[in-house]
C-alpha positions, 0 to 999 in steps of 0.5 A: 608097910600098909599095916604100919600106915593104917596104924599110924593113921589110927593113932593120928585120928584123935589129933586131927579131930582136936585140931579141927575143933581148934581151927577157931582158936580160943582167946589167949587169956583162956588158953594160958589159964587152961580153963573156960570159966562157965556160970551155972545154976544147978537147979534145972534137971536134966540140964544141970543139977547136983547128984544127990549121992555125991553132990557133984555137978551133973546133967546134960549141960555139964557133960556137954561143957566138959566135952566141948572143953576137951575138944578145945584142949582145956578144962571147964571150970564151973562157977555157981551163981544166981540166975539174976547175975548170969548175964552181968557175969558174962558181960563184965568178964567174971565168967567166959560163958554161961552154960545153964539152960539159958534161952537165946532171946533177942532181948538178951542178944543186946547183952550177950552172943549165943552159940545155940545147942538145944531146942526148947518149948514152953509147955503147960502141964498139970497134975496127972490126977487133973489131966481130964480137966485140962484136955487143951491149953484153952481149958486153962483160961481163968486158971492159976498157972505158975512159972519161974519169974526170972525166965521168959515163961511169964511172957509166954503165958501172957501172950498165949492168954491174950490171944486164946483167952482174952481175945475170945472173951474168956477170962485171962490166965492168972500168972503166979510167979515162982522161984524157979521150976522146982517151986512151980512143981511144988505149988502144983503138987500142993494144989496152990496152982492149977497148972505150971509151965516150964521147958518141955525138954525137961519134963520127960526126965522129971516125969521119970523121977516122979511117975504118974505125977504130971501130965502135959497140956497140949503142945508147947505154945512157943519154941526157942533155942538154948544157947551158950552165952558169951560176951558180945565181942568175944568172936574168937571164943564164939567161933571156937565153941561153935567149931567144938560143938559141930565136931561133937555133932559130927562124931556122934557124941552130942546125940549120945549125950542127948539120948542119955538125958532123954533130950533127943527130941530137943536136938538141933541139926546144926549150930547157929549163933544168935538163932533165937527170937 
C-alpha cells in the first residue's frame, strides 16, 4: 500500500509543479492561443543567436523562454524584430513579451513592465594584444570606445568619462556609435577603435569562441538587471511569468541553463518586477 502511495505521489509531482507555476493564470487570450508571442533580436550571444549549423534560434534566453512557457502549459512563439521596434511592439500588443537581453531601466518602465531574470554589467574591453596599454578604465581617457548606439551603453560611457576623465582634467573618452555589439567587436579587431563596451555577462562566451582576442579592462562600471518586458497593464501576465521563473529557480533548471551558457555569475537570487534603475 505504501509503495502504491509513493508511486502515486511521484506521478503527481510534475502536475503539482505545473499547477504552482500557473497559480497566477495567464490572460485568456494567451491561453486560448496556446502560445506566448515573444519579440527577439538574435544577435547577442550567448543570450540569443542563430545556430550556424541549423539556423535555429538558440541561446540562454531562448531556452529560458521555452522552459517558462512549458511551466505555464503553452508554447513560446518567437517573432524576430529590430531592437528599435521591440518596445513599440509590446506597447501596442503586437507581441506579448520581449525576451531578448533587454536591460530593465527606469526610462523604459514608462513604456513596459519588466520581470527581471539576469544581472548585467557594462564592461570595457580591448584587444588582447593591447591589454598592457589599458590596465584600468582610466587609461581609456582620450581614447576611442565603441558601443551599440541603441542601448544604454553610450550613456554609461559618458557618465564614466565625465566622472573619471573630464572631472579630473583628462581628455574625455570619444564615443564611437556602432550597429550592435558584433559591429563594435569588428571595429575593435580592425583597429578602428581602442576599446569597446558591452554587457560583461556575454564576454566569457565570446572569449571562448575567439580565444586570445579580447581582454577585459577593469570591472564593470555599472550593474543593472535584464528583464522580460510586458505591457505595463498586463499584471496577470507579469505575475504568471514571475511564478514560472521562481519555479525554474527552485527546481534548479535556471542554474543549469546559466551554467550551460557560462552565465552563472550573472544569476539573480530572486525574481523582481521593475527592479532596474
